[in-house]
LUMZA-827782 format. One record per residue (C-alpha): x, y, z; residue number from 0. Coordinates in Angstrom, 1 decimal, decimal comma. Layout:
N
<r><c1>X</c1><c2>Y</c2><c3>Z</c3><num>NUM</num></r>
...
END
This chain:
223
<r><c1>-10,2</c1><c2>92,7</c2><c3>35,8</c3><num>0</num></r>
<r><c1>-13,3</c1><c2>91,7</c2><c3>37,9</c3><num>1</num></r>
<r><c1>-16,4</c1><c2>93,8</c2><c3>37,8</c3><num>2</num></r>
<r><c1>-16,5</c1><c2>96,9</c2><c3>40,0</c3><num>3</num></r>
<r><c1>-20,2</c1><c2>97,6</c2><c3>39,4</c3><num>4</num></r>
<r><c1>-22,6</c1><c2>96,5</c2><c3>42,2</c3><num>5</num></r>
<r><c1>-26,3</c1><c2>97,3</c2><c3>42,5</c3><num>6</num></r>
<r><c1>-28,3</c1><c2>99,3</c2><c3>40,0</c3><num>7</num></r>
<r><c1>-28,1</c1><c2>102,5</c2><c3>38,2</c3><num>8</num></r>
<r><c1>-30,5</c1><c2>104,4</c2><c3>40,5</c3><num>9</num></r>
<r><c1>-28,2</c1><c2>104,1</c2><c3>43,5</c3><num>10</num></r>
<r><c1>-25,8</c1><c2>107,0</c2><c3>44,4</c3><num>11</num></r>
<r><c1>-22,8</c1><c2>106,8</c2><c3>42,1</c3><num>12</num></r>
<r><c1>-24,4</c1><c2>103,8</c2><c3>40,3</c3><num>13</num></r>
<r><c1>-24,1</c1><c2>105,4</c2><c3>36,9</c3><num>14</num></r>
<r><c1>-20,5</c1><c2>106,4</c2><c3>37,4</c3><num>15</num></r>
<r><c1>-19,6</c1><c2>102,9</c2><c3>38,6</c3><num>16</num></r>
<r><c1>-21,4</c1><c2>101,3</c2><c3>35,7</c3><num>17</num></r>
<r><c1>-19,4</c1><c2>103,4</c2><c3>33,2</c3><num>18</num></r>
<r><c1>-16,1</c1><c2>102,7</c2><c3>35,0</c3><num>19</num></r>
<r><c1>-16,8</c1><c2>99,0</c2><c3>35,0</c3><num>20</num></r>
<r><c1>-17,9</c1><c2>99,0</c2><c3>31,4</c3><num>21</num></r>
<r><c1>-14,9</c1><c2>101,0</c2><c3>30,1</c3><num>22</num></r>
<r><c1>-12,2</c1><c2>99,3</c2><c3>32,2</c3><num>23</num></r>
<r><c1>-13,3</c1><c2>95,8</c2><c3>33,3</c3><num>24</num></r>
<r><c1>-15,4</c1><c2>95,0</c2><c3>30,2</c3><num>25</num></r>
<r><c1>-13,0</c1><c2>96,7</c2><c3>27,7</c3><num>26</num></r>
<r><c1>-15,7</c1><c2>99,1</c2><c3>26,4</c3><num>27</num></r>
<r><c1>-12,9</c1><c2>101,7</c2><c3>26,1</c3><num>28</num></r>
<r><c1>-11,9</c1><c2>99,7</c2><c3>22,9</c3><num>29</num></r>
<r><c1>-15,5</c1><c2>100,0</c2><c3>21,7</c3><num>30</num></r>
<r><c1>-15,9</c1><c2>103,7</c2><c3>22,0</c3><num>31</num></r>
<r><c1>-14,6</c1><c2>104,4</c2><c3>18,5</c3><num>32</num></r>
<r><c1>-15,3</c1><c2>100,9</c2><c3>17,0</c3><num>33</num></r>
<r><c1>-18,8</c1><c2>99,5</c2><c3>16,7</c3><num>34</num></r>
<r><c1>-18,0</c1><c2>96,5</c2><c3>14,5</c3><num>35</num></r>
<r><c1>-21,4</c1><c2>97,3</c2><c3>13,0</c3><num>36</num></r>
<r><c1>-22,7</c1><c2>95,4</c2><c3>10,0</c3><num>37</num></r>
<r><c1>-25,9</c1><c2>95,1</c2><c3>7,9</c3><num>38</num></r>
<r><c1>-27,0</c1><c2>91,5</c2><c3>7,7</c3><num>39</num></r>
<r><c1>-30,3</c1><c2>92,0</c2><c3>5,9</c3><num>40</num></r>
<r><c1>-31,3</c1><c2>95,7</c2><c3>5,4</c3><num>41</num></r>
<r><c1>-34,4</c1><c2>96,6</c2><c3>7,4</c3><num>42</num></r>
<r><c1>-34,4</c1><c2>93,3</c2><c3>9,2</c3><num>43</num></r>
<r><c1>-31,2</c1><c2>92,4</c2><c3>11,0</c3><num>44</num></r>
<r><c1>-28,0</c1><c2>94,3</c2><c3>12,0</c3><num>45</num></r>
<r><c1>-25,0</c1><c2>93,2</c2><c3>14,1</c3><num>46</num></r>
<r><c1>-22,5</c1><c2>94,9</c2><c3>16,3</c3><num>47</num></r>
<r><c1>-20,3</c1><c2>94,7</c2><c3>19,4</c3><num>48</num></r>
<r><c1>-21,9</c1><c2>95,5</c2><c3>22,8</c3><num>49</num></r>
<r><c1>-23,4</c1><c2>99,0</c2><c3>22,1</c3><num>50</num></r>
<r><c1>-22,9</c1><c2>102,0</c2><c3>24,3</c3><num>51</num></r>
<r><c1>-26,1</c1><c2>103,8</c2><c3>25,2</c3><num>52</num></r>
<r><c1>-25,3</c1><c2>106,6</c2><c3>22,8</c3><num>53</num></r>
<r><c1>-24,5</c1><c2>104,3</c2><c3>19,9</c3><num>54</num></r>
<r><c1>-27,7</c1><c2>102,2</c2><c3>20,6</c3><num>55</num></r>
<r><c1>-29,7</c1><c2>105,4</c2><c3>20,4</c3><num>56</num></r>
<r><c1>-28,0</c1><c2>106,4</c2><c3>17,1</c3><num>57</num></r>
<r><c1>-28,6</c1><c2>103,0</c2><c3>15,6</c3><num>58</num></r>
<r><c1>-32,2</c1><c2>102,9</c2><c3>16,7</c3><num>59</num></r>
<r><c1>-32,9</c1><c2>106,3</c2><c3>15,1</c3><num>60</num></r>
<r><c1>-31,0</c1><c2>105,5</c2><c3>11,9</c3><num>61</num></r>
<r><c1>-32,3</c1><c2>101,9</c2><c3>11,3</c3><num>62</num></r>
<r><c1>-35,6</c1><c2>101,9</c2><c3>13,2</c3><num>63</num></r>
<r><c1>-34,6</c1><c2>99,2</c2><c3>15,6</c3><num>64</num></r>
<r><c1>-37,3</c1><c2>97,5</c2><c3>17,5</c3><num>65</num></r>
<r><c1>-35,4</c1><c2>94,6</c2><c3>19,2</c3><num>66</num></r>
<r><c1>-32,0</c1><c2>94,1</c2><c3>20,8</c3><num>67</num></r>
<r><c1>-30,7</c1><c2>90,5</c2><c3>21,1</c3><num>68</num></r>
<r><c1>-28,0</c1><c2>90,0</c2><c3>23,6</c3><num>69</num></r>
<r><c1>-25,8</c1><c2>87,0</c2><c3>23,0</c3><num>70</num></r>
<r><c1>-23,9</c1><c2>87,5</c2><c3>26,3</c3><num>71</num></r>
<r><c1>-27,0</c1><c2>86,9</c2><c3>28,4</c3><num>72</num></r>
<r><c1>-27,6</c1><c2>88,8</c2><c3>31,6</c3><num>73</num></r>
<r><c1>-24,4</c1><c2>90,0</c2><c3>33,2</c3><num>74</num></r>
<r><c1>-23,7</c1><c2>91,6</c2><c3>36,5</c3><num>75</num></r>
<r><c1>-21,6</c1><c2>94,3</c2><c3>34,9</c3><num>76</num></r>
<r><c1>-21,8</c1><c2>97,9</c2><c3>33,9</c3><num>77</num></r>
<r><c1>-22,1</c1><c2>97,3</c2><c3>30,1</c3><num>78</num></r>
<r><c1>-25,2</c1><c2>95,1</c2><c3>30,6</c3><num>79</num></r>
<r><c1>-26,9</c1><c2>97,6</c2><c3>33,0</c3><num>80</num></r>
<r><c1>-26,2</c1><c2>100,6</c2><c3>30,7</c3><num>81</num></r>
<r><c1>-27,4</c1><c2>98,9</c2><c3>27,5</c3><num>82</num></r>
<r><c1>-30,6</c1><c2>97,4</c2><c3>29,1</c3><num>83</num></r>
<r><c1>-31,4</c1><c2>100,8</c2><c3>30,6</c3><num>84</num></r>
<r><c1>-30,9</c1><c2>102,5</c2><c3>27,2</c3><num>85</num></r>
<r><c1>-33,0</c1><c2>99,9</c2><c3>25,4</c3><num>86</num></r>
<r><c1>-35,9</c1><c2>100,4</c2><c3>27,9</c3><num>87</num></r>
<r><c1>-35,7</c1><c2>104,1</c2><c3>27,5</c3><num>88</num></r>
<r><c1>-35,8</c1><c2>103,8</c2><c3>23,7</c3><num>89</num></r>
<r><c1>-38,8</c1><c2>101,4</c2><c3>23,8</c3><num>90</num></r>
<r><c1>-36,8</c1><c2>98,4</c2><c3>22,4</c3><num>91</num></r>
<r><c1>-37,6</c1><c2>94,8</c2><c3>23,2</c3><num>92</num></r>
<r><c1>-34,7</c1><c2>93,1</c2><c3>24,9</c3><num>93</num></r>
<r><c1>-34,1</c1><c2>89,4</c2><c3>24,3</c3><num>94</num></r>
<r><c1>-31,3</c1><c2>87,1</c2><c3>25,5</c3><num>95</num></r>
<r><c1>-29,8</c1><c2>84,1</c2><c3>23,8</c3><num>96</num></r>
<r><c1>-26,5</c1><c2>83,5</c2><c3>25,7</c3><num>97</num></r>
<r><c1>-23,8</c1><c2>81,7</c2><c3>23,8</c3><num>98</num></r>
<r><c1>-20,0</c1><c2>81,1</c2><c3>24,2</c3><num>99</num></r>
<r><c1>-17,5</c1><c2>81,2</c2><c3>21,4</c3><num>100</num></r>
<r><c1>-15,2</c1><c2>78,8</c2><c3>23,2</c3><num>101</num></r>
<r><c1>-17,3</c1><c2>75,7</c2><c3>22,7</c3><num>102</num></r>
<r><c1>-20,1</c1><c2>74,4</c2><c3>20,4</c3><num>103</num></r>
<r><c1>-23,5</c1><c2>75,7</c2><c3>21,6</c3><num>104</num></r>
<r><c1>-25,7</c1><c2>73,0</c2><c3>23,2</c3><num>105</num></r>
<r><c1>-28,8</c1><c2>71,9</c2><c3>21,3</c3><num>106</num></r>
<r><c1>-31,0</c1><c2>73,9</c2><c3>23,8</c3><num>107</num></r>
<r><c1>-28,9</c1><c2>77,1</c2><c3>23,3</c3><num>108</num></r>
<r><c1>-29,2</c1><c2>76,8</c2><c3>19,5</c3><num>109</num></r>
<r><c1>-32,9</c1><c2>76,2</c2><c3>19,7</c3><num>110</num></r>
<r><c1>-33,3</c1><c2>79,3</c2><c3>22,0</c3><num>111</num></r>
<r><c1>-31,2</c1><c2>81,3</c2><c3>19,5</c3><num>112</num></r>
<r><c1>-33,4</c1><c2>80,3</c2><c3>16,6</c3><num>113</num></r>
<r><c1>-36,5</c1><c2>81,0</c2><c3>18,6</c3><num>114</num></r>
<r><c1>-35,3</c1><c2>84,5</c2><c3>19,5</c3><num>115</num></r>
<r><c1>-34,2</c1><c2>85,3</c2><c3>15,9</c3><num>116</num></r>
<r><c1>-37,7</c1><c2>84,3</c2><c3>14,7</c3><num>117</num></r>
<r><c1>-39,5</c1><c2>86,2</c2><c3>17,5</c3><num>118</num></r>
<r><c1>-38,7</c1><c2>89,7</c2><c3>16,4</c3><num>119</num></r>
<r><c1>-40,1</c1><c2>92,2</c2><c3>16,0</c3><num>120</num></r>
<r><c1>-37,8</c1><c2>93,5</c2><c3>13,2</c3><num>121</num></r>
<r><c1>-35,6</c1><c2>95,4</c2><c3>12,6</c3><num>122</num></r>
<r><c1>-33,3</c1><c2>93,7</c2><c3>15,2</c3><num>123</num></r>
<r><c1>-29,8</c1><c2>94,3</c2><c3>16,4</c3><num>124</num></r>
<r><c1>-27,8</c1><c2>91,3</c2><c3>17,6</c3><num>125</num></r>
<r><c1>-24,7</c1><c2>91,8</c2><c3>19,6</c3><num>126</num></r>
<r><c1>-22,1</c1><c2>90,0</c2><c3>21,7</c3><num>127</num></r>
<r><c1>-19,0</c1><c2>91,6</c2><c3>23,3</c3><num>128</num></r>
<r><c1>-16,7</c1><c2>92,2</c2><c3>20,4</c3><num>129</num></r>
<r><c1>-19,2</c1><c2>91,6</c2><c3>17,5</c3><num>130</num></r>
<r><c1>-16,8</c1><c2>89,2</c2><c3>15,9</c3><num>131</num></r>
<r><c1>-17,8</c1><c2>85,7</c2><c3>16,8</c3><num>132</num></r>
<r><c1>-21,2</c1><c2>85,1</c2><c3>18,4</c3><num>133</num></r>
<r><c1>-22,8</c1><c2>88,0</c2><c3>16,5</c3><num>134</num></r>
<r><c1>-21,5</c1><c2>86,6</c2><c3>13,3</c3><num>135</num></r>
<r><c1>-22,7</c1><c2>83,1</c2><c3>14,1</c3><num>136</num></r>
<r><c1>-26,2</c1><c2>84,4</c2><c3>15,0</c3><num>137</num></r>
<r><c1>-26,3</c1><c2>86,4</c2><c3>11,8</c3><num>138</num></r>
<r><c1>-25,4</c1><c2>83,2</c2><c3>9,9</c3><num>139</num></r>
<r><c1>-28,1</c1><c2>81,2</c2><c3>11,6</c3><num>140</num></r>
<r><c1>-30,6</c1><c2>84,0</c2><c3>10,8</c3><num>141</num></r>
<r><c1>-29,7</c1><c2>83,8</c2><c3>7,1</c3><num>142</num></r>
<r><c1>-30,0</c1><c2>80,0</c2><c3>7,1</c3><num>143</num></r>
<r><c1>-33,4</c1><c2>80,2</c2><c3>8,8</c3><num>144</num></r>
<r><c1>-34,4</c1><c2>82,7</c2><c3>6,1</c3><num>145</num></r>
<r><c1>-33,5</c1><c2>80,3</c2><c3>3,4</c3><num>146</num></r>
<r><c1>-30,2</c1><c2>82,0</c2><c3>2,2</c3><num>147</num></r>
<r><c1>-27,3</c1><c2>80,0</c2><c3>0,8</c3><num>148</num></r>
<r><c1>-24,5</c1><c2>78,8</c2><c3>3,0</c3><num>149</num></r>
<r><c1>-21,9</c1><c2>80,9</c2><c3>1,3</c3><num>150</num></r>
<r><c1>-23,8</c1><c2>84,0</c2><c3>2,3</c3><num>151</num></r>
<r><c1>-24,1</c1><c2>82,7</c2><c3>5,9</c3><num>152</num></r>
<r><c1>-20,4</c1><c2>81,8</c2><c3>6,2</c3><num>153</num></r>
<r><c1>-19,4</c1><c2>85,4</c2><c3>5,2</c3><num>154</num></r>
<r><c1>-20,8</c1><c2>86,6</c2><c3>8,6</c3><num>155</num></r>
<r><c1>-17,9</c1><c2>84,8</c2><c3>10,3</c3><num>156</num></r>
<r><c1>-14,9</c1><c2>86,5</c2><c3>8,6</c3><num>157</num></r>
<r><c1>-11,8</c1><c2>88,5</c2><c3>9,3</c3><num>158</num></r>
<r><c1>-13,7</c1><c2>91,6</c2><c3>8,2</c3><num>159</num></r>
<r><c1>-15,4</c1><c2>91,5</c2><c3>11,7</c3><num>160</num></r>
<r><c1>-12,3</c1><c2>90,2</c2><c3>13,5</c3><num>161</num></r>
<r><c1>-13,3</c1><c2>86,5</c2><c3>13,5</c3><num>162</num></r>
<r><c1>-10,3</c1><c2>84,1</c2><c3>13,4</c3><num>163</num></r>
<r><c1>-11,2</c1><c2>80,6</c2><c3>12,3</c3><num>164</num></r>
<r><c1>-7,9</c1><c2>79,4</c2><c3>13,7</c3><num>165</num></r>
<r><c1>-8,8</c1><c2>80,4</c2><c3>17,3</c3><num>166</num></r>
<r><c1>-11,2</c1><c2>78,5</c2><c3>19,5</c3><num>167</num></r>
<r><c1>-14,0</c1><c2>80,6</c2><c3>18,1</c3><num>168</num></r>
<r><c1>-13,6</c1><c2>78,6</c2><c3>14,9</c3><num>169</num></r>
<r><c1>-15,7</c1><c2>76,0</c2><c3>16,6</c3><num>170</num></r>
<r><c1>-18,7</c1><c2>78,1</c2><c3>15,5</c3><num>171</num></r>
<r><c1>-17,6</c1><c2>77,7</c2><c3>11,8</c3><num>172</num></r>
<r><c1>-17,4</c1><c2>73,9</c2><c3>12,5</c3><num>173</num></r>
<r><c1>-21,1</c1><c2>74,0</c2><c3>13,6</c3><num>174</num></r>
<r><c1>-22,1</c1><c2>75,6</c2><c3>10,3</c3><num>175</num></r>
<r><c1>-19,9</c1><c2>73,1</c2><c3>8,4</c3><num>176</num></r>
<r><c1>-21,5</c1><c2>70,2</c2><c3>10,2</c3><num>177</num></r>
<r><c1>-25,0</c1><c2>71,4</c2><c3>9,2</c3><num>178</num></r>
<r><c1>-23,9</c1><c2>71,9</c2><c3>5,6</c3><num>179</num></r>
<r><c1>-22,4</c1><c2>68,4</c2><c3>5,5</c3><num>180</num></r>
<r><c1>-25,3</c1><c2>66,6</c2><c3>7,3</c3><num>181</num></r>
<r><c1>-28,3</c1><c2>68,4</c2><c3>5,8</c3><num>182</num></r>
<r><c1>-27,0</c1><c2>69,5</c2><c3>2,4</c3><num>183</num></r>
<r><c1>-28,4</c1><c2>72,3</c2><c3>0,2</c3><num>184</num></r>
<r><c1>-31,8</c1><c2>73,6</c2><c3>1,4</c3><num>185</num></r>
<r><c1>-31,5</c1><c2>71,5</c2><c3>4,7</c3><num>186</num></r>
<r><c1>-34,0</c1><c2>72,1</c2><c3>7,5</c3><num>187</num></r>
<r><c1>-31,8</c1><c2>73,7</c2><c3>10,2</c3><num>188</num></r>
<r><c1>-34,4</c1><c2>73,2</c2><c3>13,0</c3><num>189</num></r>
<r><c1>-34,9</c1><c2>69,6</c2><c3>12,1</c3><num>190</num></r>
<r><c1>-31,2</c1><c2>69,0</c2><c3>12,0</c3><num>191</num></r>
<r><c1>-30,8</c1><c2>70,6</c2><c3>15,4</c3><num>192</num></r>
<r><c1>-33,4</c1><c2>68,3</c2><c3>16,9</c3><num>193</num></r>
<r><c1>-32,4</c1><c2>65,1</c2><c3>15,1</c3><num>194</num></r>
<r><c1>-28,8</c1><c2>65,2</c2><c3>14,2</c3><num>195</num></r>
<r><c1>-26,8</c1><c2>67,9</c2><c3>15,9</c3><num>196</num></r>
<r><c1>-23,9</c1><c2>66,5</c2><c3>18,0</c3><num>197</num></r>
<r><c1>-22,1</c1><c2>69,3</c2><c3>19,8</c3><num>198</num></r>
<r><c1>-19,8</c1><c2>66,8</c2><c3>21,7</c3><num>199</num></r>
<r><c1>-18,5</c1><c2>65,3</c2><c3>18,4</c3><num>200</num></r>
<r><c1>-17,9</c1><c2>68,8</c2><c3>16,9</c3><num>201</num></r>
<r><c1>-16,0</c1><c2>69,8</c2><c3>20,0</c3><num>202</num></r>
<r><c1>-13,9</c1><c2>66,7</c2><c3>20,0</c3><num>203</num></r>
<r><c1>-12,9</c1><c2>67,1</c2><c3>16,3</c3><num>204</num></r>
<r><c1>-12,1</c1><c2>70,8</c2><c3>16,4</c3><num>205</num></r>
<r><c1>-8,7</c1><c2>72,2</c2><c3>17,3</c3><num>206</num></r>
<r><c1>-7,9</c1><c2>75,9</c2><c3>17,5</c3><num>207</num></r>
<r><c1>-4,5</c1><c2>77,5</c2><c3>17,0</c3><num>208</num></r>
<r><c1>-2,5</c1><c2>78,6</c2><c3>20,0</c3><num>209</num></r>
<r><c1>-1,4</c1><c2>82,0</c2><c3>18,6</c3><num>210</num></r>
<r><c1>-4,9</c1><c2>83,0</c2><c3>17,5</c3><num>211</num></r>
<r><c1>-6,2</c1><c2>81,9</c2><c3>20,9</c3><num>212</num></r>
<r><c1>-3,6</c1><c2>84,1</c2><c3>22,7</c3><num>213</num></r>
<r><c1>-4,7</c1><c2>87,2</c2><c3>20,7</c3><num>214</num></r>
<r><c1>-8,4</c1><c2>86,7</c2><c3>20,8</c3><num>215</num></r>
<r><c1>-9,0</c1><c2>85,2</c2><c3>24,2</c3><num>216</num></r>
<r><c1>-6,1</c1><c2>86,3</c2><c3>26,4</c3><num>217</num></r>
<r><c1>-5,5</c1><c2>89,8</c2><c3>25,1</c3><num>218</num></r>
<r><c1>-9,0</c1><c2>90,9</c2><c3>24,3</c3><num>219</num></r>
<r><c1>-10,8</c1><c2>88,4</c2><c3>26,6</c3><num>220</num></r>
<r><c1>-13,5</c1><c2>87,1</c2><c3>24,2</c3><num>221</num></r>
<r><c1>-16,0</c1><c2>84,9</c2><c3>26,0</c3><num>222</num></r>
END
């Protein structure tokens, strides 16, 4: 369903159209009772699906959030307008690091993600649409940049958050596996990105499963 939200929240009926668009066109009705929230590193990084304004306020008060990282990038839809307005009202810093879960990120996208994750200020909340794929990948990159082991990083991409390795989103797992293979234990992620990362080769070698793709990308429209 295409977006039905046009303009900004200050226009007549702007708020109502933003909510209608968010709930219906952007599937936020599925997110009203399901935040897909997770603690990555207590006091430093948390992850979720695209938060509603009320949920963002609750999480800010509970965890002392200072930054929101949006992995969807700027969107001309109601969900984006509502969450950015709420972040500004709460005094949160809003950062964007747009990614897709349908292909390997480009080198530039990954370097931007790393820069945003390192920029803070903490505590931070990172979100995508469903909180399953891109949020998990960003959480894994954060852990790698923080010197954590790959086993801990890989757990951020799991069925517990609705991530299916057999779908096209499994290409994000393939990126982590390529880093582990090329750089080894204690590898320099930023150095690997600049010198050895080959998204085209990862994309060529990865093949997702048709049934998993139908569920995750046709039915729930992951991006």
